[in-house]
PAFI-885838 format. One line per 4 residues: number of its first residue (from 1); their letters; for each residue x, y, z of N, C-alpha, C, CB. Coordinates in steps of 0.1 Angstrom, whole numbers, plus 5000, padded with zeros to 4 digits. Glycine has a CB too. Layout:
residues N
NUM = A = X/Y/Z/X/Y/Z/X/Y/Z/X/Y/Z | ...
This chain:
residues 318
1 = MRPR = 5054/5392/5108/5053/5379/5101/5045/5380/5089/5046/5368/5111 | 5050/5375/5078/5043/5376/5065/5030/5368/5065/5052/5372/5054 | 5019/5372/5057/5007/5364/5057/5008/5350/5054/4998/5370/5047 | 5017/5346/5044/5019/5332/5041/5024/5324/5052/5028/5330/5028
5 = IVIL = 5034/5330/5060/5039/5323/5071/5029/5321/5082/5051/5331/5077 | 5020/5331/5084/5009/5330/5094/5000/5319/5090/5001/5343/5095 | 4997/5318/5077/4988/5307/5073/4994/5293/5075/4984/5309/5058 | 5007/5292/5072/5013/5279/5074/5014/5276/5089/5027/5280/5068
9 = AVLF = 5016/5286/5097/5017/5283/5111/5004/5278/5117/5021/5296/5119 | 4993/5284/5112/4979/5280/5116/4976/5266/5112/4969/5290/5111 | 4980/5263/5099/4978/5249/5094/4985/5239/5102/4981/5249/5080 | 4998/5241/5105/5005/5231/5112/5001/5230/5127/5020/5235/5111
13 = AAAA = 4997/5241/5132/4991/5241/5146/4979/5233/5146/4989/5255/5151 | 4970/5234/5136/4958/5227/5136/4961/5212/5134/4949/5231/5124 | 4971/5208/5126/4974/5194/5124/4979/5189/5137/4985/5193/5113 | 4988/5196/5144/4993/5191/5157/4982/5189/5167/5003/5201/5162
17 = AGLC = 4971/5197/5166/4960/5196/5176/4951/5185/5172/4953/5209/5177 | 4953/5178/5161/4945/5167/5157/4932/5172/5150/4941/5159/5168 | 4932/5184/5145/4920/5189/5138/4920/5184/5124/4919/5204/5138 | 4908/5185/5117/4907/5180/5104/4913/5190/5094/4892/5178/5100
21 = VGLS = 4924/5187/5088/4931/5195/5078/4932/5188/5065/4945/5200/5084 | 4927/5176/5064/4928/5169/5051/4917/5173/5041/4927/5154/5054 | 4921/5174/5029/4911/5177/5018/4900/5166/5018/4918/5178/5005 | 4904/5154/5022/4894/5143/5021/4885/5143/5033/4901/5130/5019
25 = CCGT = 4885/5153/5041/4876/5154/5053/4863/5159/5049/4883/5162/5064 | 4861/5163/5037/4849/5170/5033/4839/5161/5025/4852/5182/5024 | 4839/5148/5028/4831/5138/5022/4816/5140/5025/4835/5124/5025 | 4807/5134/5018/4793/5136/5021/4790/5130/5034/4785/5128/5010
29 = AGPV = 4781/5137/5042/4778/5133/5055/4770/5120/5055/4769/5144/5062 | 4772/5112/5066/4765/5099/5067/4775/5089/5073/4761/5094/5053 | 4770/5077/5075/4778/5067/5081/4790/5062/5072/4770/5055/5085 | 4800/5057/5078/4811/5051/5071/4806/5039/5063/4824/5048/5080
33 = PSYS = 4808/5038/5050/4802/5027/5043/4811/5014/5044/4800/5030/5028 | 4806/5003/5040/4814/4991/5040/4815/4985/5026/4807/4980/5050 | 4825/4977/5024/4827/4970/5011/4831/4956/5014/4837/4977/5002 | 4825/4946/5007/4828/4932/5009/4827/4925/4995/4818/4926/5019
37 = AAIR = 4837/4918/4992/4837/4910/4980/4847/4899/4981/4840/4919/4967 | 4844/4887/4976/4853/4875/4977/4859/4872/4963/4845/4863/4982 | 4870/4866/4963/4877/4862/4950/4868/4851/4944/4891/4856/4953 | 4864/4853/4931/4856/4844/4924/4864/4831/4920/4850/4851/4912
41 = PDAP = 4857/4820/4919/4864/4808/4915/4869/4809/4900/4854/4796/4916 | 4862/4817/4892/4865/4819/4878/4874/4832/4876/4853/4819/4869 | 4880/4837/4887/4888/4849/4886/4899/4848/4876/4893/4853/4900 | 4903/4858/4869/4915/4858/4860/4927/4855/4868/4916/4871/4852
45 = PFFV = 4938/4850/4861/4950/4845/4868/4960/4857/4871/4957/4835/4859 | 4955/4868/4875/4964/4879/4879/4957/4888/4889/4967/4888/4866 | 4966/4895/4897/4961/4904/4907/4970/4916/4907/4961/4897/4921 | 4966/4927/4915/4974/4939/4915/4977/4943/4929/4965/4951/4908
49 = IFGD = 4990/4948/4931/4994/4954/4943/4999/4968/4941/5006/4945/4950 | 4994/4977/4949/4998/4991/4948/4996/4997/4961/4989/4999/4937 | 4999/5011/4963/4997/5016/4976/4998/5031/4976/5008/5011/4985 | 4995/5037/4988/4995/5051/4991/4986/5059/4982/5010/5056/4989
53 = TRRR = 4973/5058/4985/4963/5064/4977/4957/5076/4984/4952/5054/4974 | 4962/5080/4995/4957/5091/5003/4957/5104/4996/4964/5092/5017 | 4948/5113/4999/4949/5127/4994/4959/5135/5001/4935/5133/4995 | 4963/5146/4994/4972/5155/5000/4965/5162/5012/4977/5166/4990
57 = LTAE = 4972/5163/5023/4967/5171/5035/4968/5186/5032/4974/5167/5048 | 4959/5194/5038/4960/5208/5036/4973/5214/5040/4948/5215/5043 | 4979/5208/5051/4992/5213/5056/5003/5210/5046/4995/5207/5069 | 5001/5201/5037/5012/5198/5027/5011/5207/5015/5010/5183/5022
61 = VFRE = 5011/5220/5017/5010/5230/5007/5022/5229/4998/5008/5244/5012 | 5033/5223/5003/5046/5223/4995/5046/5211/4985/5057/5221/5004 | 5035/5203/4985/5034/5191/4976/5023/5193/4966/5032/5178/4984 | 5025/5188/4954/5014/5189/4944/5003/5180/4947/5020/5186/4930
65 = RADA = 4991/5184/4944/4979/5176/4946/4979/5166/4934/4966/5185/4946 | 4973/5154/4937/4973/5143/4927/4960/5137/4926/4984/5133/4930 | 4949/5145/4928/4936/5139/4928/4932/5133/4914/4925/5149/4931 | 4935/5140/4903/4932/5135/4890/4940/5122/4887/4936/5145/4879
69 = ERLL = 4953/5122/4891/4961/5110/4889/4956/5098/4897/4976/5112/4892 | 4951/5100/4909/4946/5089/4917/4934/5083/4910/4942/5094/4931 | 4925/5091/4905/4913/5086/4898/4917/5079/4885/4904/5098/4895 | 4928/5083/4879/4932/5075/4867/4937/5061/4871/4943/5083/4860
73 = VIRA = 4944/5060/4883/4949/5047/4888/4937/5039/4891/4957/5049/4900 | 4927/5044/4897/4915/5037/4901/4908/5032/4888/4905/5045/4909 | 4907/5040/4878/4900/5036/4866/4908/5025/4859/4899/5048/4856 | 4921/5026/4859/4930/5016/4853/4928/5002/4860/4944/5020/4853
77 = LADE = 4927/5002/4873/4925/4990/4880/4911/4984/4877/4927/4992/4895 | 4901/4993/4876/4888/4988/4873/4888/4982/4859/4878/4999/4874 | 4895/4988/4850/4895/4983/4836/4903/4970/4835/4902/4993/4827 | 4913/4968/4844/4921/4956/4844/4912/4944/4849/4933/4957/4854
81 = APAF = 4903/4947/4859/4894/4937/4865/4902/4925/4870/4884/4933/4855 | 4912/4927/4879/4920/4916/4884/4912/4907/4893/4933/4921/4890 | 4918/4896/4897/4912/4887/4907/4910/4894/4920/4920/4874/4909 | 4919/4903/4924/4918/4911/4936/4929/4922/4935/4920/4903/4949
85 = VLNS = 4927/4933/4943/4937/4943/4945/4941/4943/4959/4932/4957/4940 | 4954/4947/4962/4959/4949/4975/4965/4962/4976/4968/4937/4979 | 4961/4970/4986/4966/4983/4988/4975/4983/5000/4955/4994/4991 | 4988/4986/4999/4998/4984/5009/4997/4995/5020/5012/4984/5003
89 = GDLV = 4987/5003/5021/4985/5012/5032/4985/5027/5028/4995/5010/5042 | 4981/5035/5038/4978/5049/5036/4967/5051/5025/4991/5057/5031 | 4956/5044/5028/4944/5045/5019/4938/5059/5020/4934/5035/5023 | 4938/5065/5032/4932/5078/5034/4942/5087/5042/4919/5077/5042
93 = GRGS = 4939/5100/5042/4948/5110/5049/4947/5109/5064/4945/5123/5044 | 4935/5108/5069/4933/5107/5084/4923/5096/5087/4928/5121/5089 | 4928/5085/5092/4920/5074/5095/4909/5076/5104/4928/5063/5099 | 4910/5086/5113/4899/5088/5123/4888/5097/5118/4905/5094/5136
97 = KAGD = 4889/5102/5106/4879/5111/5100/4870/5103/5091/4886/5122/5092 | 4857/5102/5095/4847/5095/5087/4846/5100/5073/4834/5095/5093 | 4848/5113/5071/4847/5119/5058/4858/5114/5048/4848/5134/5058 | 4870/5111/5054/4880/5105/5045/4876/5092/5039/4893/5103/5053
101 = WRTF = 4870/5084/5048/4866/5070/5043/4854/5071/5034/4862/5061/5055 | 4845/5081/5036/4834/5082/5027/4839/5086/5013/4824/5092/5032 | 4849/5095/5013/4855/5100/5000/4862/5088/4993/4864/5111/5002 | 4869/5080/5001/4876/5068/4996/4866/5059/4990/4884/5061/5007
105 = HEEN = 4855/5057/4996/4845/5047/4991/4839/5053/4978/4834/5045/5001 | 4836/5066/4978/4831/5072/4966/4840/5072/4954/4827/5087/4969 | 4853/5075/4957/4863/5075/4946/4865/5061/4940/4876/5080/4951 | 4864/5051/4948/4867/5037/4943/4855/5030/4938/4873/5029/4955
109 = QPIF = 4844/5037/4935/4832/5030/4929/4835/5023/4916/4822/5041/4927 | 4844/5028/4907/4847/5020/4895/4852/5006/4899/4857/5027/4887 | 4859/5004/4910/4864/4991/4914/4853/4984/4921/4876/4992/4923 | 4847/4990/4931/4837/4984/4939/4824/4980/4931/4832/4993/4950
113 = SKRI = 4821/4987/4921/4809/4984/4913/4811/4971/4905/4805/4995/4904 | 4823/4967/4903/4826/4955/4896/4828/4943/4906/4838/4957/4887 | 4827/4946/4919/4828/4935/4929/4842/4929/4929/4818/4925/4927 | 4852/4937/4926/4866/4933/4927/4870/4933/4941/4875/4942/4918
117 = PYYP = 4875/4922/4947/4879/4922/4961/4891/4932/4963/4884/4908/4965 | 4889/4939/4974/4899/4950/4977/4905/4947/4991/4892/4964/4976 | 4917/4944/4992/4924/4941/5005/4933/4952/5009/4932/4928/5003 | 4932/4957/5021/4940/4968/5026/4951/4963/5036/4932/4978/5032
121 = LLGN = 4961/4971/5037/4971/4971/5049/4969/4983/5057/4985/4968/5044 | 4973/4983/5069/4973/4995/5078/4986/5003/5075/4972/4991/5092 | 4984/5015/5070/4995/5024/5069/4995/5034/5081/4994/5032/5056 | 5005/5042/5082/5006/5051/5093/4995/5062/5093/5019/5059/5093
125 = HEFY = 4990/5065/5081/4979/5075/5080/4966/5069/5084/4978/5080/5066 | 4964/5056/5084/4952/5050/5090/4951/5053/5105/4952/5035/5087 | 4962/5056/5111/4961/5059/5126/4961/5074/5129/4974/5053/5132 | 4960/5083/5119/4960/5097/5122/4948/5101/5129/4962/5105/5109
129 = GDDR = 4950/5107/5141/4938/5111/5149/4937/5101/5161/4926/5112/5141 | 4924/5099/5164/4921/5089/5175/4923/5075/5170/4907/5092/5181 | 4932/5067/5176/4935/5054/5171/4923/5045/5172/4947/5048/5179 | 4916/5045/5183/4904/5036/5184/4894/5039/5173/4898/5037/5198
133 = LALD = 4891/5052/5171/4881/5055/5161/4886/5052/5147/4878/5070/5162 | 4899/5054/5145/4905/5051/5132/4904/5036/5129/4920/5055/5132 | 4907/5028/5138/4906/5013/5136/4891/5009/5134/4912/5005/5147 | 4882/5016/5141/4868/5013/5139/4864/5016/5125/4859/5021/5149
137 = HYFN = 4868/5027/5120/4864/5031/5106/4870/5021/5096/4869/5045/5103 | 4883/5018/5098/4890/5009/5089/4883/4995/5088/4905/5007/5094 | 4880/4990/5100/4874/4976/5100/4859/4977/5096/4875/4970/5114 | 4853/4989/5097/4839/4990/5092/4839/4990/5077/4832/5003/5098
141 = VFPD = 4848/4997/5071/4849/4997/5056/4852/4983/5051/4860/5007/5052 | 4861/4976/5058/4865/4962/5054/4861/4952/5064/4880/4962/5051 | 4848/4948/5064/4843/4939/5075/4849/4925/5073/4828/4938/5074 | 4853/4921/5061/4858/4908/5058/4871/4905/5066/4860/4905/5044
145 = LRRR = 4878/4916/5070/4890/4914/5078/4887/4908/5092/4897/4927/5079 | 4875/4910/5097/4871/4905/5110/4881/4911/5121/4871/4890/5111 | 4884/4923/5119/4893/4931/5129/4907/4925/5130/4886/4931/5142 | 4911/4918/5119/4925/4913/5119/4934/4923/5114/4926/4900/5111
149 = RWYE = 4945/4926/5120/4955/4936/5116/4965/4929/5107/4962/4943/5128 | 4966/4916/5107/4974/4909/5097/4967/4896/5093/4989/4905/5104 | 4969/4892/5081/4961/4881/5076/4967/4875/5063/4946/4886/5073 | 4962/4865/5058/4967/4859/5045/4957/4859/5034/4972/4844/5048
153 = IRFR = 4961/4859/5022/4953/4857/5010/4958/4846/5003/4953/4871/5002 | 4950/4836/4999/4954/4825/4991/4947/4826/4978/4950/4811/4998 | 4956/4825/4967/4951/4827/4954/4959/4817/4945/4952/4841/4948 | 4952/4806/4942/4958/4795/4934/4971/4791/4940/4961/4800/4919
157 = SVLV = 4983/4792/4934/4995/4788/4940/5003/4799/4947/5004/4782/4929 | 4996/4810/4949/5002/4822/4956/4996/4823/4970/5000/4834/4948 | 5005/4826/4979/5001/4829/4993/5006/4844/4996/5007/4819/5004 | 4997/4853/4999/5001/4866/5002/5000/4868/5017/4992/4877/4995
161 = AALD = 5011/4873/5023/5011/4876/5038/5009/4891/5039/5024/4871/5045 | 4998/4895/5044/4995/4910/5046/4998/4913/5061/4980/4913/5042 | 5008/4921/5063/5013/4924/5077/5011/4938/5081/5028/4920/5077 | 5012/4940/5094/5011/4953/5101/5025/4957/5105/5001/4953/5113
165 = SNFD = 5030/4967/5098/5044/4972/5102/5044/4985/5110/5051/4975/5089 | 5032/4988/5116/5031/5000/5124/5035/4996/5139/5017/5006/5124 | 5048/4993/5141/5052/4988/5154/5050/4998/5165/5067/4984/5153 | 5050/5011/5162/5047/5020/5173/5033/5020/5178/5050/5035/5168
169 = ELED = 5024/5013/5169/5010/5012/5173/5006/4998/5178/5001/5016/5161 | 5016/4990/5179/5014/4976/5184/5019/4974/5198/5021/4966/5175 | 5011/4969/5207/5016/4965/5220/5025/4953/5219/5004/4962/5230 | 5034/4951/5228/5044/4940/5228/5037/4927/5225/5052/4940/5240
173 = PESQ = 5026/4923/5233/5020/4910/5230/5014/4909/5216/5008/4908/5240 | 5010/4920/5210/5004/4920/5197/5016/4918/5187/4997/4933/5193 | 5027/4925/5189/5038/4923/5180/5044/4909/5181/5049/4933/5184 | 5044/4903/5193/5049/4889/5194/5039/4880/5188/5051/4886/5209
177 = AQDA = 5026/4882/5189/5016/4874/5183/5018/4874/5167/5002/4878/5187 | 5020/4886/5162/5022/4887/5147/5035/4879/5143/5022/4901/5143 | 5045/4881/5151/5058/4874/5147/5056/4859/5147/5069/4877/5158 | 5049/4854/5157/5046/4839/5158/5037/4835/5146/5040/4835/5171
181 = WFAG = 5027/4843/5143/5018/4839/5132/5025/4839/5119/5006/4849/5132 | 5034/4849/5117/5041/4850/5104/5051/4838/5103/5049/4863/5103 | 5058/4835/5113/5068/4824/5113/5060/4811/5110/5076/4823/5126 | 5049/4809/5116/5041/4797/5114/5036/4796/5100/5030/4796/5124
185 = LLAA = 5031/4808/5095/5026/4808/5081/5037/4804/5071/5020/4822/5078 | 5049/4810/5073/5059/4806/5063/5064/4792/5064/5072/4815/5066 | 5064/4787/5076/5068/4773/5078/5058/4763/5072/5069/4769/5093 | 5045/4766/5073/5034/4758/5067/5035/4759/5052/5021/4762/5073
189 = AEQD = 5038/4771/5047/5039/4773/5032/5050/4764/5026/5040/4787/5029 | 5061/4763/5033/5072/4756/5028/5069/4741/5027/5084/4757/5038 | 5060/4736/5036/5056/4722/5036/5043/4719/5027/5053/4718/5050 | 5037/4730/5022/5025/4728/5014/5028/4728/4999/5015/4740/5017
193 = PAVR = 5027/4717/4992/5030/4716/4978/5021/4725/4969/5029/4702/4973 | 5009/4729/4975/5000/4737/4967/5004/4752/4967/4986/4737/4973 | 5014/4756/4976/5019/4769/4976/5033/4769/4969/5020/4774/4991 | 5033/4777/4958/5046/4778/4951/5053/4792/4954/5044/4776/4936
197 = HVVV = 5045/4802/4955/5050/4816/4957/5044/4822/4969/5047/4824/4944 | 5053/4828/4977/5048/4836/4989/5052/4850/4986/5055/4830/5002 | 5042/4859/4987/5044/4874/4985/5042/4880/4999/5035/4879/4974 | 5051/4887/5004/5050/4894/5017/5048/4908/5015/5063/4891/5026
201 = CTHH = 5038/4914/5022/5034/4928/5020/5034/4936/5033/5021/4929/5013 | 5041/4947/5034/5040/4956/5045/5038/4970/5040/5053/4955/5054 | 5035/4979/5049/5034/4993/5045/5048/5000/5045/5025/5001/5055 | 5056/4998/5056/5069/5004/5057/5079/4996/5049/5073/5006/5071
205 = PPYT = 5088/5002/5041/5097/4994/5033/5110/4990/5041/5101/5001/5021 | 5114/4978/5040/5127/4974/5047/5139/4982/5040/5129/4959/5046 | 5138/4985/5027/5149/4992/5020/5143/5003/5011/5157/4982/5012 | 5149/5014/5011/5145/5025/5003/5156/5035/5001/5132/5032/5008
209 = NSRV = 5156/5042/4990/5165/5054/4988/5157/5067/4989/5172/5052/4974 | 5146/5067/4996/5138/5078/4997/5145/5090/5003/5125/5075/5005 | 5142/5102/4999/5147/5114/5005/5138/5119/5017/5149/5125/4995 | 5127/5112/5019/5118/5115/5030/5118/5105/5041/5104/5116/5024
213 = HGDS = 5118/5092/5037/5118/5081/5047/5131/5073/5046/5106/5072/5045 | 5134/5065/5056/5145/5056/5056/5141/5042/5057/5155/5060/5068 | 5151/5033/5057/5149/5019/5058/5141/5016/5071/5162/5011/5058 | 5132/5007/5071/5125/5003/5084/5133/4992/5090/5111/4999/5081
217 = KPVQ = 5140/4995/5100/5148/4984/5108/5139/4974/5114/5157/4991/5118 | 5127/4978/5120/5118/4968/5126/5113/4959/5115/5106/4975/5132 | 5110/4963/5103/5105/4954/5093/5116/4944/5089/5101/4962/5080 | 5129/4949/5088/5140/4940/5086/5141/4929/5097/5153/4948/5085
221 = EHFV = 5140/4934/5109/5141/4925/5121/5130/4915/5122/5143/4933/5134 | 5118/4920/5121/5106/4911/5124/5102/4903/5112/5094/4920/5128 | 5105/4908/5100/5099/4901/5088/5110/4896/5078/5090/4910/5081 | 5119/4905/5074/5129/4901/5064/5138/4889/5069/5138/4913/5060
225 = RKLT = 5142/4890/5081/5151/4879/5086/5144/4866/5088/5157/4884/5100 | 5131/4866/5087/5123/4853/5088/5120/4847/5075/5111/4855/5096 | 5123/4853/5064/5119/4848/5051/5124/4835/5048/5123/4858/5040 | 5116/4826/5042/5120/4813/5038/5121/4812/5023/5109/4803/5044
229 = PKAK = 5125/4801/5018/5129/4800/5003/5117/4804/4994/5133/4786/5000 | 5105/4800/4997/5094/4804/4988/5090/4819/4988/5082/4796/4992 | 5095/4826/4998/5092/4840/4999/5102/4848/4992/5091/4845/5014 | 5100/4850/4979/5109/4857/4970/5105/4871/4966/5112/4848/4958
233 = VFMS = 5093/4875/4970/5088/4888/4967/5083/4895/4979/5076/4887/4956 | 5089/4907/4981/5085/4915/4993/5080/4929/4988/5097/4917/5003 | 5067/4932/4990/5061/4944/4986/5059/4954/4997/5048/4941/4978 | 5061/4967/4995/5058/4977/5005/5055/4990/4999/5070/4979/5014
237 = GHVH = 5051/5000/5007/5047/5013/5002/5054/5024/5010/5032/5015/5002 | 5046/5033/5015/5050/5044/5024/5058/5055/5017/5059/5038/5035 | 5067/5051/5008/5075/5060/5000/5066/5062/4987/5089/5054/4996 | 5063/5075/4984/5055/5078/4973/5063/5078/4960/5048/5091/4975
241 = SYER = 5067/5066/4956/5076/5064/4945/5076/5049/4941/5090/5069/4947 | 5085/5046/4932/5087/5032/4928/5101/5028/4929/5081/5029/4914 | 5105/5017/4936/5119/5013/4937/5118/4997/4936/5125/5018/4950 | 5130/4992/4931/5131/4977/4932/5145/4973/4935/5126/4971/4918
245 = FEKD = 5147/4965/4945/5160/4961/4949/5160/4945/4948/5163/4966/4963 | 5171/4940/4944/5174/4926/4943/5184/4922/4954/5179/4921/4929 | 5180/4915/4964/5188/4911/4975/5186/4896/4979/5185/4920/4988 | 5197/4889/4979/5197/4875/4983/5187/4867/4975/5194/4874/4998
249 = GRQF = 5186/4870/4962/5177/4863/4953/5163/4866/4954/5179/4848/4955 | 5160/4877/4961/5146/4882/4963/5144/4895/4957/5142/4882/4978 | 5131/4898/4954/5127/4911/4949/5121/4919/4960/5118/4910/4936 | 5126/4931/4963/5120/4940/4972/5115/4952/4965/5131/4944/4983
253 = VVTG = 5102/4954/4965/5096/4964/4956/5089/4974/4965/5086/4958/4946 | 5091/4987/4963/5084/4998/4969/5074/5004/4959/5094/5009/4974 | 5061/5003/4962/5051/5007/4953/5042/5017/4960/5043/4996/4946 | 5045/5030/4959/5037/5040/4966/5032/5050/4957/5045/5046/4977
257 = GGGA = 5028/5046/4945/5023/5055/4934/5009/5055/4931/5031/5053/4922 | 5000/5053/4942/4986/5051/4939/4978/5064/4939/4981/5042/4950 | 4984/5075/4942/4977/5088/4942/4980/5098/4952/4963/5085/4942 | 4989/5094/4962/4994/5104/4971/5004/5113/4965/5000/5097/4984
261 = PLTS = 5007/5125/4970/5017/5134/4964/5031/5127/4962/5019/5146/4972 | 5037/5127/4951/5049/5120/4948/5061/5127/4956/5052/5121/4933 | 5070/5118/4960/5082/5122/4966/5094/5117/4959/5082/5118/4981 | 5106/5122/4961/5118/5118/4953/5126/5108/4960/5126/5130/4950
265 = VDVE = 5134/5101/4952/5144/5091/4958/5158/5096/4953/5141/5077/4953 | 5168/5092/4961/5181/5096/4958/5187/5087/4947/5190/5094/4971 | 5189/5094/4935/5195/5086/4924/5210/5090/4922/5187/5090/4911 | 5215/5099/4930/5229/5103/4928/5238/5095/4938/5231/5118/4931
269 = TPGH = 5234/5094/4950/5242/5086/4960/5232/5076/4967/5249/5095/4970 | 5226/5067/4960/5217/5058/4966/5223/5048/4977/5209/5050/4956 | 5216/5045/4987/5221/5036/4997/5220/5021/4992/5214/5038/5010 | 5211/5019/4983/5208/5005/4978/5208/5006/4962/5195/4999/4983
273 = PDAF = 5215/4997/4955/5214/4996/4941/5200/4994/4936/5223/4986/4935 | 5194/5003/4928/5180/5002/4924/5180/4995/4910/5174/5016/4923 | 5173/4984/4909/5172/4977/4896/5164/4985/4886/5165/4964/4898 | 5156/4995/4891/5148/5004/4882/5156/5017/4880/5134/5007/4887
277 = KGPA = 5160/5019/4868/5169/5031/4865/5160/5043/4860/5179/5028/4854 | 5153/5049/4870/5144/5059/4867/5149/5073/4873/5130/5056/4872 | 5141/5083/4871/5145/5096/4876/5142/5097/4891/5137/5108/4869 | 5145/5109/4897/5143/5111/4911/5128/5110/4915/5149/5124/4915
281 = YRPF = 5120/5115/4906/5105/5114/4908/5100/5104/4898/5098/5128/4906 | 5094/5093/4903/5088/5083/4895/5073/5085/4894/5092/5069/4900 | 5067/5082/4882/5053/5085/4880/5044/5075/4888/5049/5084/4866 | 5031/5079/4888/5021/5070/4895/5020/5057/4887/5007/5077/4894
285 = HYCR = 5017/5046/4895/5019/5033/4889/5011/5022/4897/5034/5029/4888 | 5011/5010/4892/5007/4998/4900/5014/4986/4894/4991/4997/4898 | 5014/4975/4902/5021/4963/4899/5011/4952/4896/5031/4959/4910 | 5012/4946/4884/5003/4935/4881/5011/4922/4881/4997/4937/4866
289 = FTLA = 5005/4913/4889/5012/4899/4891/5003/4889/4883/5013/4895/4906 | 5010/4881/4874/5003/4872/4866/5009/4858/4868/5003/4876/4851 | 5000/4848/4870/5005/4834/4871/5005/4829/4857/4995/4826/4880 | 5017/4825/4852/5019/4819/4839/5025/4805/4841/5028/4828/4830
293 = GEKL = 5016/4795/4841/5021/4782/4845/5026/4781/4859/5033/4777/4835 | 5038/4777/4861/5044/4777/4875/5051/4790/4878/5053/4766/4877 | 5052/4799/4869/5059/4812/4871/5050/4823/4876/5066/4816/4858 | 5056/4832/4883/5048/4844/4887/5055/4856/4881/5048/4845/4903
297 = RCDV = 5048/4863/4873/5054/4875/4866/5048/4888/4871/5052/4874/4850 | 5057/4898/4873/5053/4911/4877/5055/4921/4866/5060/4915/4890 | 5045/4929/4863/5046/4939/4853/5043/4953/4860/5037/4937/4840 | 5051/4962/4859/5049/4975/4865/5044/4985/4854/5062/4981/4872
301 = LMLQ = 5032/4990/4856/5025/4999/4847/5026/5013/4853/5011/4995/4844 | 5032/5023/4845/5033/5036/4849/5025/5046/4840/5048/5041/4850 | 5020/5056/4847/5012/5066/4840/5022/5076/4832/5003/5074/4849 | 5019/5078/4819/5027/5086/4811/5022/5100/4810/5029/5080/4797
305 = DDRS = 5030/5109/4804/5025/5123/4803/5013/5125/4795/5037/5131/4797 | 5011/5116/4785/4998/5117/4777/4987/5110/4783/5001/5112/4763 | 4988/5105/4796/4978/5098/4804/4976/5084/4799/4965/5106/4803 | 4985/5079/4791/4984/5064/4787/4992/5057/4798/4990/5062/4773
309 = WKRV = 4992/5043/4797/4999/5035/4806/5009/5027/4799/4989/5025/4814 | 5021/5025/4805/5032/5018/4798/5039/5009/4808/5042/5029/4792 | 5043/4997/4804/5051/4988/4812/5065/4994/4812/5050/4973/4806 | 5070/4996/4824/5084/5002/4825/5093/4993/4832/5083/5015/4832
313 = DGFE = 5088/4983/4839/5097/4974/4847/5090/4961/4850/5102/4981/4860 | 5097/4952/4855/5091/4939/4859/5101/4929/4862/5082/4934/4848 | 5096/4917/4866/5105/4906/4869/5097/4893/4869/5112/4907/4883 | 5104/4882/4869/5097/4869/4869/5103/4860/4879/5097/4862/4855
317 = IP = 5094/4853/4887/5098/4843/4897/5095/4829/4892/5091/4846/4910 | 5105/4820/4890/5103/4807/4884/5095/4798/4894/5116/4801/4881
C-alpha cells in the first residue's frame, strides 16, 4: 500500500471512530464562550443570510482549504453592520468539539465586537460527534436561543422562520411539534397586518443541482408544502455554492458560501432551472436583504478574484 493511501486510510478510520480530525479542533484551551446581542431599535433596514462557515476537515484532503476566504466573509459582514446576521448551519466542523466553537468565536470577533446579533441554524455538522455534547456547546454559544431548535425572528415587517431540518436527529414527537409550530406561525402571519414578508430558513435545501447532495424530500414534505402566500422566500445552505430557483412565485435560494470548501453544481444537465447563470463552482458570498418601503430586496454579494465584492444576483419581493 502506498504511503498516501495509508495516510488517507488512517484519517478516514479516525473520522469513523469519532476522533478529532477537524482543523478547527485546535482552538485555545478553555470553556466554550457565549455570545448574546439583541436587535437594536435603531438598527439599519437590512440583514444578512449566509451559511456553511465550517472549516475543512483533515479527512477532506481532496478539497481546498478556505480559511482566508471565510475571514474575508466575516470582515465583509462586520463592515456591513446589518441589523442581524443569520447562519443557515454548519457553523463548525464538529459540533461536539469545544475547540471548534472556541475557534468559531475567535474568528467572528469582527462581528461580535460590534454587537451585531448572530442567529444560527442547526446544520448536520453541528451534530458531528456526541449529539448531547454538541447541542450543549451550540446552546452555550448562543444562550438567547434558550435551547430552542426552531424559532422566529421578527424584524420590522419581516418574519423569519428558523427551522431544524435535521430530521434524522429529531424524535417523532419533536418533528411533530415543529410541524405544528411552523403551521401555526404561518397561519398567524397571514392574519397579522404588521407582517408583510415571511422568510423561511433551513439548513438542507428542498431543491439543488449539487453534485454532492440531492433535494431534501423531508424539507419539501414538512415545510415547502405548508407555505402560505406571504412566504415567498425560502433560504437554505448545506450545498457549498449559490443557487436560485423560482418555483410557484417563490424564490428558493441555496447560500452555502460562507467559508466551507466549495463544491460544484451541475450546469450541464441540471434537475432544476437555475435563475443564476454561473459556473459549476460559485464563489464565496452572502445575501443582503433590504427593506425598501413595502418591498424586500435581496442582493447577492460574491467575492471576486481580486478580493473585492460584487453584486452578481438578486431579486425583489413586492
